[in-house]
C-alpha positions as CSV (number, residue, x, y, z in Angstrom):
1,M,87.9,119.0,90.3
2,G,86.5,118.8,86.8
3,F,89.1,116.5,85.2
4,N,87.7,113.9,82.8
5,I,89.7,110.8,83.7
6,K,89.2,107.7,81.6
7,R,91.7,105.3,83.2
8,V,94.0,105.1,86.2
9,L,97.3,103.1,86.3
10,A,99.0,102.4,89.6
11,D,101.4,100.1,91.3
12,S,100.6,97.6,94.0
13,L,100.7,100.2,96.8
14,Y,97.5,101.6,95.4
15,G,96.2,98.3,94.0
16,E,96.0,96.8,97.5
17,S,94.2,99.9,98.9
18,N,90.8,98.3,98.4
19,N,89.2,100.3,101.3
20,N,90.2,103.6,99.9
21,F,91.8,104.2,96.5
22,I,90.2,101.3,94.6
23,S,86.8,101.8,96.1
24,I,86.8,105.5,95.2
25,L,87.7,104.6,91.6
26,G,84.7,102.3,91.6
27,E,82.4,104.9,92.9
28,L,83.5,107.4,90.2
29,G,83.2,104.8,87.5
30,I,86.8,105.1,86.4
31,E,88.6,102.2,84.6
32,Y,91.8,101.0,86.2
33,A,94.7,98.7,85.8
34,V,96.7,98.4,89.0
35,G,99.4,96.1,90.3
36,I,98.7,93.6,93.1
37,R,100.8,91.4,95.3
38,S,101.3,87.7,94.4
39,N,99.4,86.7,97.6
40,H,96.4,88.9,96.8
41,G,93.2,87.3,98.2
42,V,89.6,87.5,97.1
43,W,86.6,86.4,99.1
44,L,84.8,83.4,97.5
45,L,81.5,81.7,98.1
46,P,81.5,78.1,99.5
47,G,82.4,75.7,96.7
48,Q,84.1,78.2,94.5
49,R,87.8,77.8,93.6
50,V,90.7,79.7,92.1
51,R,91.8,78.6,88.6
52,A,94.2,79.9,86.0
53,N,93.8,79.9,82.3
54,K,96.7,78.6,80.1
55,W,99.6,80.9,79.3
56,R,99.4,82.9,76.1
57,G,102.3,84.6,74.4
58,Y,102.2,88.1,73.1
59,K,104.8,90.6,71.6
60,N,106.0,93.3,73.9
61,I,107.9,96.3,72.7
62,T,110.4,97.5,75.3
63,W,111.3,101.2,76.0
64,D,114.3,100.9,73.7
65,S,112.2,99.6,70.8
66,K,113.3,96.0,71.2
67,E,110.7,93.2,70.7
68,E,110.3,90.4,73.2
69,I,107.8,87.6,74.0
70,R,106.0,87.8,77.2
71,Y,103.3,85.5,78.6
72,I,100.0,86.2,80.3
73,R,97.2,84.3,81.8
74,E,94.0,85.2,83.6
75,I,93.5,84.2,87.2
76,I,89.8,83.6,87.9
77,Y,88.4,83.7,91.4
78,G,85.2,81.6,91.4
79,K,83.3,83.1,88.4
80,R,84.6,85.6,86.0
81,R,83.7,89.1,87.2
82,E,83.8,92.7,86.2
83,I,87.1,93.0,88.0
84,Q,89.7,90.7,86.4
85,Y,93.1,89.4,87.6
86,W,96.1,88.7,85.4
87,E,99.6,87.2,85.8
88,I,102.3,88.4,83.4
89,T,105.8,86.9,83.1
90,T,108.9,86.8,80.9
91,D,109.3,83.0,81.3
92,K,106.2,80.8,81.7
93,E,108.4,77.8,82.7
94,T,110.2,79.2,85.6
95,V,108.0,82.3,86.4
96,P,110.8,84.3,87.9
97,D,109.9,86.6,90.8
98,D,111.8,89.6,89.5
99,S,110.1,89.6,86.1
100,T,106.5,88.5,86.9
101,W,103.7,90.9,87.6
102,F,100.2,90.5,88.9
103,V,97.6,93.0,87.7
104,M,94.0,93.7,88.6
105,T,91.9,95.5,86.0
106,K,88.4,96.9,85.7
107,I,88.2,97.7,81.9
108,P,85.1,96.5,79.9
109,N,85.7,94.1,77.0
110,L,89.4,93.8,77.8
111,K,91.4,91.3,75.7
112,Y,94.4,89.5,77.1
113,K,96.7,91.0,74.4
114,E,95.8,94.5,75.7
115,V,96.6,94.0,79.4
116,G,100.4,94.1,79.0
117,D,100.3,97.1,76.7
118,I,98.0,99.0,79.0
119,Y,99.9,98.3,82.2
120,K,103.4,98.9,80.9
121,I,102.4,102.5,80.3
122,R,102.5,102.9,84.1
123,A,106.2,102.1,84.2
124,Y,106.9,104.5,81.3
125,E,105.0,107.3,83.0
126,E,106.6,106.6,86.4
127,Q,110.1,106.8,84.8
128,G,109.1,110.0,83.0
129,F,107.9,111.6,86.2
130,R,111.0,110.5,88.0
131,N,113.2,112.1,85.4
132,S,111.1,115.2,85.4
133,K,111.3,115.5,89.2
134,N,115.0,115.1,89.2
135,E,115.4,117.7,86.4
136,L,113.1,120.2,88.1
137,G,114.5,119.6,91.6
138,W,111.3,118.2,93.0
139,A,113.1,115.2,94.3
140,D,115.5,117.3,96.4
141,F,112.9,117.8,99.2
142,R,111.1,114.9,100.9
143,L,108.0,116.7,102.2
144,T,104.9,115.0,103.6
145,N,102.7,117.9,104.4
146,Y,100.5,118.8,101.4
147,K,100.7,122.5,101.9
148,D,104.5,122.4,102.1
149,I,104.6,120.3,98.9
150,Q,102.3,122.7,97.2
151,K,104.5,125.7,98.1
152,W,107.6,123.9,96.9
153,W,106.0,123.1,93.6
154,E,104.8,126.7,93.2
155,L,108.4,127.9,93.7
156,V,109.9,125.5,91.3
157,M,107.3,126.0,88.6
158,S,107.4,129.8,89.0
159,A,111.2,129.7,88.5
160,Y,110.8,127.4,85.5
161,L,108.1,129.7,84.0
162,M,110.3,132.8,84.4
163,V,113.1,131.0,82.6
164,C,110.9,130.0,79.8
165,L,109.4,133.5,79.3
166,H,112.8,135.1,79.2
167,H,114.9,132.5,77.5
168,N,115.7,134.7,74.5
169,T,116.8,137.5,76.8
170,F,119.8,135.4,77.6
171,N,120.4,134.0,74.2
172,P,123.5,135.7,72.6
173,S,122.2,135.1,69.1
174,V,119.0,137.0,69.8
175,A,120.2,139.7,72.3
176,P,124.0,139.9,72.9
177,I,124.8,139.9,76.6
178,P,127.2,142.8,77.6
179,D,130.7,141.5,78.5
180,A,130.4,143.2,82.0
181,Y,127.8,140.7,83.2
182,Q,129.7,137.7,81.9
183,Q,132.7,138.8,84.1
184,H,130.8,137.6,87.2
185,S,132.7,134.6,88.5
186,L,129.5,132.5,88.7
187,W,128.1,133.5,85.3
188,D,127.1,130.4,83.2
189,S,127.4,130.7,79.4
190,G,125.4,127.5,78.8
191,Q,122.0,127.7,77.1
192,G,120.1,125.1,79.1
193,W,117.3,126.2,81.4
194,K,119.4,125.5,84.5
195,N,122.2,127.7,83.1
196,I,119.7,130.5,82.4
197,L,118.1,130.1,85.9
198,N,121.6,130.5,87.4
199,N,122.1,133.8,85.6
200,L,118.7,135.1,86.5
201,Q,119.4,134.3,90.2
202,L,122.7,136.3,89.9
203,I,120.9,139.3,88.4
204,L,118.2,139.2,91.1
205,Q,120.7,138.9,94.0
206,P,121.2,142.7,94.5
207,F,117.4,143.2,94.6
208,I,116.8,140.4,97.0
209,C,119.8,141.4,99.3
210,F,118.6,145.0,99.4
211,N,115.1,144.0,100.5
212,L,116.6,141.8,103.2
213,I,118.3,144.9,104.8
214,L,115.8,147.5,103.8
215,R,114.0,147.6,107.2
216,W,117.3,148.0,109.0
217,L,118.1,150.9,106.7
218,Q,114.8,152.5,107.7
219,V,115.9,152.1,111.4
220,F,119.5,153.3,110.7
221,P,119.5,155.4,107.5
222,I,122.7,155.1,105.5
223,P,122.1,157.1,102.3
224,Q,125.4,155.9,100.7
225,L,124.4,152.2,101.1
226,S,120.8,152.8,99.9
227,L,122.0,154.8,96.8
228,G,124.8,152.2,96.1
229,F,122.2,149.4,95.9
230,S,120.0,151.6,93.7
231,R,122.9,152.2,91.3
232,L,123.8,148.5,91.2
233,I,120.2,147.4,90.5
234,A,119.9,150.1,87.8
235,K,122.7,148.4,85.9
236,F,120.2,145.6,85.0
237,H,118.0,147.9,82.9
238,D,119.8,146.3,79.9
239,F,117.6,143.2,80.5
240,D,114.1,144.0,79.2
241,C,112.6,141.1,81.3
242,L,113.8,142.7,84.5
243,R,112.9,146.3,83.8
244,Y,109.4,145.9,85.3
245,L,110.9,144.4,88.4
246,V,113.3,147.3,88.8
247,Y,110.6,149.9,88.2
248,C,108.5,148.2,91.0
249,W,111.6,148.3,93.3
250,D,112.2,152.0,92.5
251,D,108.6,152.9,93.3
252,F,108.8,150.9,96.6
253,F,112.1,152.4,97.5
254,W,111.3,156.0,97.0
255,S,107.8,155.7,98.6
256,S,109.5,154.1,101.6
257,A,112.4,156.6,101.8
């Protein structure tokens, strides 16, 4: 798709996908550092054996800027290869299961001190994406069909973009909001993007509701109801960001009347 990807980081779900994910990275010539299971196996020629180098300590900086000592050693299957295998732990004596990681890398001239720093970025990115998904609402829907996922992301990001573009419209210090709008029982006076999205939704409700019943009004014309919606929607001309939307609605309404 035209992206220039230097390196891929992934957990063991992808690290064990040798017949698909890893093989494609190899075909594309992309570096990677991926997690693997502790029982990960590698085919060896007759007479070859698995050996582990001695533990080496290195300084690790945690997410909250604390410094700790971790230990790493290379696991060598037969002869050292382009693909390398590493074991990282917080305690080289007991090697606890809950704080020991196995990592497979394909990064030229990789030094043991760099392995931990490279792979820990995956955890930071994963946490960052998790927080972002929760904040944006992506985690609210568990979809498996790609087209459905794509549609959902488009909806969420469209809403987020609309809020970003019109943030100052709802900022009292930039453009004071008339008291009449704030009398709505669900109006939110906060300044966060979710607060602004809530108010945008309230303002768009008459427009959306009218379009839901428009075809019925074409079957059963009720001028009072049509004009009532028109008058209500016209109230939102005070918001510059919505004038274009209202104008489009006016053109559609009168051309359909």
